[in-house]
C-alpha positions as CSV (number, residue, x, y, z in Angstrom):
1,X,90.2,93.2,96.3
2,X,87.1,94.8,97.8
3,X,85.9,95.8,94.3
4,X,86.3,92.2,93.2
5,X,84.3,91.0,96.2
6,X,81.7,93.6,95.5
7,X,81.3,92.7,91.8
8,X,81.1,89.0,92.7
9,X,78.5,89.6,95.4
10,X,76.4,91.8,93.0
11,X,76.7,89.3,90.2
12,X,75.7,86.4,92.5
13,X,72.8,88.4,93.9
14,X,71.5,89.3,90.4
15,X,71.8,85.7,89.2
16,X,70.2,84.2,92.2
17,X,67.3,86.7,92.3
18,X,66.5,86.2,88.6
19,X,66.9,82.4,88.8
20,X,65.0,82.2,92.1
21,X,62.1,84.2,90.8
22,X,61.9,82.2,87.6
23,X,62.0,78.9,89.5
24,X,59.5,80.1,92.1
25,X,57.0,81.4,89.6
26,X,57.4,78.3,87.4
27,X,57.1,75.9,90.4
28,X,53.9,77.7,91.7
29,X,52.4,77.8,88.2
30,X,53.1,74.1,87.7
31,X,51.7,73.3,91.1
32,X,48.6,75.3,90.5
33,X,48.0,73.7,87.1
34,X,48.5,70.2,88.6
35,X,46.1,71.0,91.4
36,X,43.5,72.3,89.0
37,X,43.8,69.2,87.0
38,X,43.2,67.2,90.1
39,X,40.2,69.2,91.1
40,X,39.0,68.9,87.5
41,X,38.9,65.2,87.8
42,X,36.7,65.6,91.0
43,X,34.4,68.0,89.2
44,X,34.1,65.7,86.3
45,X,33.2,62.8,88.6
46,X,30.5,65.1,90.2
47,X,29.2,66.0,86.8
48,X,28.9,62.3,85.9
49,X,27.1,61.6,89.2
50,X,24.6,64.4,88.3
51,X,24.1,62.8,84.9
52,X,23.3,59.5,86.5
53,X,20.8,61.3,88.8
54,X,18.8,62.3,85.7
55,X,16.0,59.7,85.3
56,X,12.9,59.3,83.1
57,X,9.7,60.4,84.8
58,X,6.0,60.8,83.9
59,X,6.8,64.2,82.4
60,X,10.1,63.4,80.9
61,X,13.5,63.8,82.5
62,X,13.6,64.3,86.2
63,X,16.4,64.9,88.8
64,X,16.5,62.4,91.5
65,X,17.5,64.6,94.5
66,X,18.1,61.5,96.7
67,X,21.3,60.9,94.7
68,X,22.6,64.5,95.2
69,X,25.3,65.3,97.7
70,X,24.1,67.3,100.8
71,X,26.6,70.0,99.9
72,X,24.3,71.0,97.0
73,X,21.5,71.6,99.5
74,X,23.4,74.1,101.8
75,X,23.4,77.7,100.7
76,X,26.8,78.9,99.4
77,X,28.4,75.7,100.5
78,X,31.1,76.0,97.9
79,X,29.7,73.2,95.7
80,X,27.2,74.2,92.9
81,X,25.7,72.8,89.7
82,X,23.5,74.0,86.8
83,X,21.9,71.6,84.3
84,X,20.5,72.8,81.0
85,X,18.6,70.7,78.5
86,X,16.0,71.7,75.9
87,X,14.1,74.6,77.4
88,X,14.5,73.5,81.0
89,X,17.2,73.9,83.5
90,X,17.9,72.9,87.1
91,X,20.3,74.5,89.6
92,X,21.4,73.5,93.1
93,X,19.8,75.0,96.2
94,X,23.3,75.9,97.3
95,X,23.2,78.7,94.7
96,X,20.4,80.3,96.7
97,X,19.4,83.4,94.6
98,X,22.5,83.4,92.5
99,X,23.2,82.0,89.0
100,X,26.3,80.4,87.7
101,X,28.0,82.3,85.0
102,X,27.0,81.1,81.5
103,X,29.8,79.2,79.8
104,X,30.0,79.3,76.0
105,X,32.1,76.2,75.5
106,X,32.9,73.0,77.5
107,X,36.0,72.7,79.6
108,X,37.5,74.0,82.9
109,X,37.1,77.7,83.7
110,X,38.5,79.7,86.6
111,X,38.6,83.2,88.1
112,X,34.7,83.4,88.2
113,X,33.1,85.0,91.2
114,X,29.9,84.1,93.0
115,X,27.9,85.2,96.1
116,X,28.1,88.2,98.4
117,X,31.5,87.0,99.7
118,X,33.0,86.9,96.2
119,X,33.9,83.3,96.1
120,X,36.4,82.4,93.4
121,X,34.9,79.5,91.4
122,X,36.5,76.7,89.4
123,X,33.8,75.7,86.9
124,X,33.6,72.6,84.6
125,X,31.1,72.4,81.8
126,X,30.5,69.0,80.2
127,X,28.1,68.2,77.4
128,X,26.3,64.8,77.4
129,X,23.4,63.0,75.7
130,X,21.1,61.0,77.8
131,X,17.8,59.4,77.0
132,X,17.9,61.0,73.6
133,X,18.4,64.6,74.8
134,X,21.5,66.9,74.8
135,X,22.4,67.9,78.3
136,X,24.9,70.6,79.5
137,X,26.0,70.2,83.1
138,X,28.1,72.9,84.8
139,X,29.7,71.9,88.1
140,X,31.5,74.5,90.3
141,X,33.7,74.4,93.4
142,X,34.8,77.3,95.6
143,X,38.5,77.8,94.8
144,X,39.1,80.6,97.4
145,X,40.6,78.3,100.2
146,X,43.1,77.0,97.6
147,X,44.1,80.5,96.5
148,X,44.5,81.6,100.1
149,X,46.7,78.6,100.8
150,X,48.7,79.5,97.7
151,X,49.1,83.0,98.9
152,X,50.4,81.9,102.3
153,X,52.7,79.4,100.6
154,X,54.0,82.1,98.3
155,X,54.7,84.4,101.3
156,X,56.4,81.5,103.3
157,X,58.4,80.6,100.2
158,X,59.5,84.2,99.7
159,X,60.6,84.5,103.3
160,X,62.5,81.2,103.1
161,X,64.0,82.3,99.8
162,X,65.3,85.6,101.2
163,X,66.7,83.8,104.2
164,X,68.4,81.3,102.0
165,X,69.7,84.1,99.8
166,X,71.2,86.0,102.7
167,X,72.8,82.8,104.0
168,X,74.3,82.0,100.6
169,X,75.6,85.6,100.3
170,X,77.3,85.3,103.7
171,X,78.8,82.0,102.9
172,X,79.8,83.3,99.4
173,X,81.5,86.3,101.0
174,X,83.5,84.1,103.4
175,X,84.4,81.8,100.6
176,X,85.5,84.6,98.2
177,X,87.5,86.3,101.0
178,X,89.3,83.0,101.7
179,X,89.8,82.4,98.0
180,X,91.2,85.9,97.5
181,X,93.4,85.9,100.6
182,X,96.5,84.7,98.6
183,X,96.0,87.6,96.2
184,X,95.7,90.0,99.0
185,X,98.9,88.6,100.5
186,X,100.6,88.9,97.1
187,X,99.5,92.5,96.9
188,X,101.0,93.3,100.3
189,X,104.2,91.6,99.3
190,X,104.3,93.7,96.1
191,X,103.8,96.8,98.2
192,X,106.8,95.6,100.4
193,X,108.8,95.2,97.2
194,X,108.0,98.8,96.3
195,X,109.1,99.9,99.7
196,X,112.4,97.9,99.4
197,X,111.5,95.6,102.4
198,X,111.9,92.4,100.4
199,X,113.5,91.2,97.1
200,X,111.2,88.3,96.2
201,X,107.6,87.1,96.6
202,X,106.9,84.0,98.7
203,X,106.4,81.0,96.5
204,X,104.1,79.2,99.0
205,X,100.9,80.1,97.1
206,X,97.9,78.2,95.7
207,X,98.6,76.2,92.5
208,X,96.8,78.8,90.3
209,X,99.1,81.6,91.4
210,X,102.4,79.7,91.2
211,X,103.1,80.6,87.5
212,X,102.4,84.3,88.2
213,X,104.6,84.4,91.3
214,X,107.4,82.5,89.5
215,X,107.4,85.0,86.6
216,X,107.4,88.0,89.0
217,X,110.3,86.5,91.0
218,X,112.2,85.7,87.8
219,X,111.7,89.3,86.6
220,X,112.8,90.7,89.9
221,X,115.9,88.6,89.9
222,X,116.7,89.6,86.4
223,X,116.2,93.3,87.1
224,X,118.3,93.2,90.3
225,X,121.1,91.3,88.4
226,X,120.9,93.8,85.6
227,X,121.2,96.7,88.0
228,X,124.2,95.2,89.7
229,X,126.0,94.4,86.4
230,X,125.3,98.0,85.2
231,X,126.6,99.5,88.4
232,X,129.7,97.3,88.3
233,X,130.2,98.0,84.6
234,X,130.0,101.8,85.4
235,X,132.6,101.4,88.1
236,X,134.9,99.3,86.0
237,X,134.6,101.8,83.1
238,X,135.3,104.7,85.3
239,X,138.4,103.2,86.8
240,X,139.6,102.1,83.4
241,X,139.3,105.6,82.1
242,X,140.9,107.4,85.0
243,X,144.4,106.5,84.0
244,X,144.1,107.4,80.3
245,X,142.5,110.7,81.4
246,X,145.4,111.5,83.7
247,X,147.8,110.8,80.8
248,X,145.9,113.0,78.4
249,X,145.8,115.8,81.0
250,X,149.5,115.6,81.5
251,X,150.0,115.6,77.7
252,X,147.8,118.7,77.5
253,X,150.2,120.5,79.8
254,X,153.4,119.5,77.9
255,X,155.7,122.1,76.4
256,X,155.0,120.9,72.8
257,X,151.6,122.7,73.0
258,X,153.1,126.0,74.0
259,X,152.9,127.1,70.4
260,X,149.1,126.5,70.4
261,X,147.8,128.1,73.6
262,X,144.1,128.1,72.5
263,X,144.3,124.4,71.6
264,X,145.9,123.6,74.9
265,X,143.2,125.5,76.8
266,X,140.4,123.9,74.9
267,X,141.8,120.4,75.3
268,X,142.4,120.8,79.0
269,X,138.9,122.2,79.6
270,X,137.3,119.4,77.8
271,X,139.4,116.7,79.6
272,X,138.7,118.3,83.0
273,X,135.0,118.2,82.3
274,X,135.2,114.5,81.3
275,X,137.2,113.8,84.5
276,X,134.7,115.8,86.7
277,X,131.7,114.0,85.1
278,X,133.4,110.6,85.6
279,X,134.2,111.4,89.2
280,X,130.6,112.4,89.8
281,X,129.2,109.2,88.4
282,X,131.7,107.1,90.4
283,X,130.7,108.9,93.5
284,X,127.0,108.4,92.7
285,X,127.6,104.6,92.2
286,X,129.5,104.5,95.5
287,X,126.8,106.3,97.3
288,X,124.0,104.1,95.9
289,X,125.7,100.9,97.0
290,X,123.7,97.7,97.0
291,X,120.0,98.1,97.7
292,X,116.8,96.3,97.0
293,X,114.8,97.5,94.0
294,X,112.3,100.1,95.0
295,X,113.9,100.7,98.4
296,X,112.7,103.9,100.1
297,X,115.0,106.4,101.7
298,X,115.7,105.8,105.4
299,X,117.1,109.1,106.7
300,X,118.8,107.6,109.8
301,X,120.5,104.9,107.7
302,X,121.4,106.9,104.5
303,X,122.3,110.5,105.6
304,X,125.3,109.8,107.8
305,X,127.0,107.8,105.0
306,X,126.1,110.4,102.4
307,X,127.6,113.3,104.5
308,X,130.7,111.3,105.3
309,X,131.3,110.5,101.7
310,X,130.9,114.2,100.7
311,X,133.3,115.2,103.6
312,X,135.9,112.9,102.0
313,X,135.3,114.4,98.6
314,X,135.3,118.1,99.6
315,X,137.6,118.1,102.6
316,X,137.4,117.7,106.3
317,X,137.4,121.4,106.9
318,X,133.6,121.4,106.1
319,X,131.2,120.7,108.9
320,X,128.2,118.8,107.4
321,X,125.1,118.2,109.6
322,X,121.5,117.2,109.3
323,X,118.3,117.3,111.2
324,X,115.4,114.9,110.6
325,X,112.6,113.2,112.6
326,X,113.6,109.9,114.2
327,X,112.7,106.9,112.1
328,X,111.6,108.9,109.1
329,X,111.3,107.1,105.8
330,X,110.7,109.3,102.8
331,X,108.2,107.7,100.4
332,X,110.3,107.9,97.3
333,X,112.8,105.8,95.6
334,X,116.2,105.6,97.4
335,X,118.2,106.1,94.2
336,X,116.3,109.2,93.2
337,X,116.6,110.8,96.6
338,X,120.3,110.1,96.7
339,X,120.5,111.8,93.3
340,X,118.5,114.8,94.6
341,X,120.2,115.3,97.9
342,X,123.6,114.4,96.5
343,X,123.4,117.1,94.0
344,X,122.1,119.7,96.5
345,X,124.8,118.9,99.1
346,X,127.5,118.6,96.5
347,X,126.7,122.0,95.2
348,X,126.6,123.5,98.8
349,X,129.9,121.9,99.6
350,X,131.6,123.5,96.6
351,X,130.5,127.0,97.7
352,X,130.6,126.7,101.5
353,X,133.3,128.1,103.6
354,X,132.8,125.9,106.7
355,X,129.1,125.0,107.2
356,X,126.6,122.9,105.3
357,X,123.3,121.9,106.9
358,X,120.5,119.6,105.7
359,X,117.1,119.8,107.4
360,X,114.1,117.5,106.7
361,X,110.7,118.5,108.1
362,X,107.4,116.5,107.8
363,X,104.3,118.7,107.4
364,X,100.6,117.9,107.0
365,X,100.9,118.5,103.2
366,X,104.2,116.6,102.7
367,X,107.9,117.1,103.3
368,X,110.2,120.1,103.2
369,X,113.9,119.5,102.5
370,X,116.3,122.4,102.9
371,X,120.0,122.6,102.2
372,X,121.9,125.7,103.2
373,X,125.5,126.8,103.3
374,X,127.7,129.8,104.5
375,X,129.1,130.5,101.1
376,X,128.7,133.7,99.0
377,X,125.2,132.9,98.0
378,X,123.4,134.0,94.8
379,X,121.9,137.4,94.2
380,X,118.1,137.2,93.9
381,X,118.2,138.6,90.3
382,X,120.4,135.7,89.2
383,X,118.7,132.8,90.9
384,X,116.6,131.8,88.0
385,X,119.7,131.3,85.8
386,X,121.1,128.4,87.8
387,X,118.2,126.1,87.0
388,X,119.3,125.8,83.3
389,X,121.3,122.8,82.5
390,X,125.0,123.8,82.0
391,X,124.5,127.3,83.3
392,X,127.2,128.4,85.8
393,X,127.6,131.8,87.5
394,X,131.3,131.2,88.4
395,X,133.7,129.3,86.1
396,X,136.3,129.1,88.8
397,X,134.5,126.3,90.6
398,X,134.6,122.7,89.4
399,X,131.4,121.4,87.9
400,X,129.3,121.4,84.8
401,X,126.3,123.4,86.0
402,X,124.1,120.3,85.8
403,X,123.3,119.8,89.5
404,X,120.4,122.1,90.2
405,X,118.9,121.5,86.7
406,X,118.8,117.7,87.5
407,X,117.3,118.5,90.9
408,X,114.6,120.6,89.4
409,X,113.7,117.9,86.9
410,X,113.3,115.3,89.8
411,X,111.2,117.7,91.9
412,X,108.9,118.6,89.0
413,X,108.4,114.9,88.2
414,X,107.3,114.4,91.8
415,X,104.9,117.4,91.7
416,X,107.0,119.4,94.1
417,X,108.4,122.9,94.2
418,X,112.0,124.2,94.3
419,X,112.8,127.6,95.8
420,X,116.1,129.4,96.2
421,X,116.4,131.6,99.4
422,X,119.1,133.2,101.5
423,X,120.4,131.1,104.4
424,X,120.8,132.5,107.9
425,X,124.6,132.5,107.3
426,X,124.3,134.7,104.3
427,X,124.8,131.9,101.8
428,X,122.4,130.0,99.6
429,X,119.4,128.0,100.9
430,X,117.7,125.6,98.6
431,X,114.2,124.6,99.7
432,X,112.4,121.6,98.2
433,X,108.7,121.1,99.0
434,X,107.4,117.7,98.1
435,X,103.7,116.7,98.4
436,X,102.7,113.7,100.4
437,X,102.1,110.5,98.4
């Protein structure tokens, strides 16, 4: 969610900065062009007044100074003129010892400087004919105050624009956060689904999210129903096969097969393996029970039932115990951990004389699970052999040799490590180190 908010904020900032700069520059340019057109009208009016001040005198054209504005008499007043006709020219006293820049063609000209203070001039040249002569009149006005006002307006506008941008970003962040709050809530509920704390998403969501939530809830319900039907089918199949298996085992022991001892032995071994595998799957289904999809392993809730079930399977003469921190939840799927611990404890119970102990310790790096028994143990030179699927060191004990191989596959999938050691009672100690998620 934070990355979405960050991308939206960056996108909004970029768009607003670009659009704001374009609008600001365009507005200032249009305003300046409009103002120059307004000042051009004033300059043209002054130029026509100067034209009317040209009168016929004894020596030809003369300039009637009584018709001139007082601004043309004050040095560097900001208002200037220059009149050219034939070989003569007049200029205003306000120019003092300066000359207006010569303009090659009529029209409005800007960015021209004059005087010791570097006044920025706006100059209009207009060509006329009066009293039979061609006359060029250039009228200028100091544009510096206008440019200074423009500069101040640009600074004020920039400050107001930045303030407005910050205000819009704050409002946008609040709005986006409120708009994405349902998505954040949905993300938290999905995390709770993964942890097994809920089975459905809340359907009280905005209209835009209703189809998504409805599809997820439908998928969850379908998955949960499929798991229940699969588990029930497994149980029904197992119970349905137990009776035929018992009949086949009894037939394998009948006297009619005395003449074929090898066939009897092979048939009995294969049927016993099927029966053991069937019992194992039934026990697994009974241990799993009904649980929410993705439920995590609650040690206090799951371990007592697991040990009690194993006690019933392997006999009350075994003392099964466990130690784990109070309220510990292992961050892995409940079914997978039941598979892992069930295989380890089942293997320990088969070989133990009287004691089986499970210990779970939380470390800075993750979790350490250890299962130990007081059985005969495994010589160090032979420990690597038991990890192979189907490998067994003693054919006299029930089983297929699949347990530790399955455990190793689960541990490797979680990025952990499986080590065989000697327990304090002289038996086998299986240590599983799992990294923290």
